[in-house]
N, C-alpha and C positions, 0 to 999 in steps of 0.2 A: 777620456780625461782631457784631451786637447780642447774639446767643446766647453768643458767647465772652465778651463783657463781662459779661453777666448771670451766667454760670457763674463767672467770675473774682470778681465782686462777692460772690457767695454763699460761695465758698470762702474768700476773705479775711475775710469777716465771721465765718464759722464758726471759722476758725483763731484769729482775734483774740479771739473770745469765749471759746473754750476756754482759751487762754493766760491771759486775764485772770482767769477763774474759778480756774484752777489756781494762779496766783500768790497770789490771796487765800487759798485753802485752805492753801497751803504757808506763807505768812507767818503766818497764824493758828496753824497747828500749831507753828511755830517759837517764837512768843511763849508759847503754852501749855506747850510742852516746857520752855522755859527758866525761866519764872516760876512755873508751877503744879506741874509734875512734877519740876523740878530735874534734868533730863537735857539732854545736849548733842545737837544735831541739826545737825552742820556741813554736811551736803550740801544741806539745804534752802535755805540762803542762796545758795549757788552756783547751784543749779538755778533759783531765782527770778530771779537776775541774768541768766542765759542766756535765760530765758523773756521777760524784759523787753526784751532786745535783739530777739528775734524779734517780740514784740508791737509794739514801736515801729516797726519797719521794715514789717511787714505792714499795720499800721493806716495808716502814712504812704502806702503804695502805694494802699490803698483810698481814702483821702481825696483823693489825687492823681487817681484815676480818676473820683471823684464830683465833681471840680472844686470841692471845698470848701476847698482850701488857700488860703492868703493870696495875694491878687493885687492889684496896684495898677492899677486900671482907669481911674483919673482921666486919665492921660496918653493911653492908647489911645482913650478915648471922645471925645477932642477931634478925631479924624480922621473922615473919611467912611467908610462901610461897606466899600468896596473896600479902602481902606488898612488898616482894622481886620483884615480877613480876611488880607491880606498879612502884617501883623505877627504874627497868630496862626500862620500857616504858617511864618514864619521862627523864631518861638519854638519851635514843635514840632520843627523840624529841629535847633535848638540843644539842646533837651532830649534828643532821640534820640542825638545824638553824645555829649553829656556823660554821660548815663546808661550808654550802651554802653561808653564808655571807663572811667569811674570805678567804677560799681557792678558791671557785669557782668564786664568784662575784669579790672579791678583786684580785684574780689571773688573771681573764680575763682583769680587768682594768690595771693591771701592764703589762700584755702582750701587750695590746694596746699602753700603754705609752712608752714601750721600743722596740717596733717592728722596729723602724727606727734606733735604736742604733746597732752598730756592735762591736764585740769583737776586741781588738787591734791586736792580733797575728794571728787570724784565719779568721776574717771577718764574723763570724757566728752571725746571728741576736740574740740579747739578748732576744727578744720576744720568740724565740724558746727555749732558756734556761729556762725562767720563765714559759713557758707553762706546765712545770712539776707540778706546783702548782694546776691549775684547773683540770688537768688530774687526779692527785691523789685524789683531792677533790671529783670528780665524782665517782671514785672507792670507796671511803669511804662512800659516800651517797648510792651507790648500796648495799654495805655490810650492812649498817645500815637498809635499807629497808628490806633486806633479814632477818636480825636479828629480826625486828619487826614482819614480817610474821611468823617467827619461834616461837616468843613469843606468838602469837595468838594461834597457834596450841598447845603450852605448856599450855596456860591458859585453853583451852578447856579440856585438859587431867587432869589438876588439879581440875576443876569443877566436872568432872566425878568421880575422886577419892574421 
């Protein structure tokens, strides 16, 4: 399971890095085209906006997997270790259900509803843009399953101690 997490980490970092670099290049080109060359570049703004959607969701999935997201540990740390592990397990189950329902199921529905729509300036299918939602949802589910497996091994260690 650690190999899957490692591969997913690398893929999300690569995708996010590529998107960030491409957004900087496109934004720079748009400014140069408009103010230096006096030409219009209508598609670059739209593409950059779509890349920002993908970047935000892919980076959020990576941050979730790296456990670097905002967490309020003050309340949980007031309990003993066994209760903390139980709270983590309950949290993981809530995350799985919520992400599966909203991001994956809802995301797939929105992709299906918008796949026939196209963006005005570029003609890109809006379904492709909204596909970032279920893709990031699947990544978060994989990270949560990895977290649950890791918790099991930590629970065994706590029982031994």
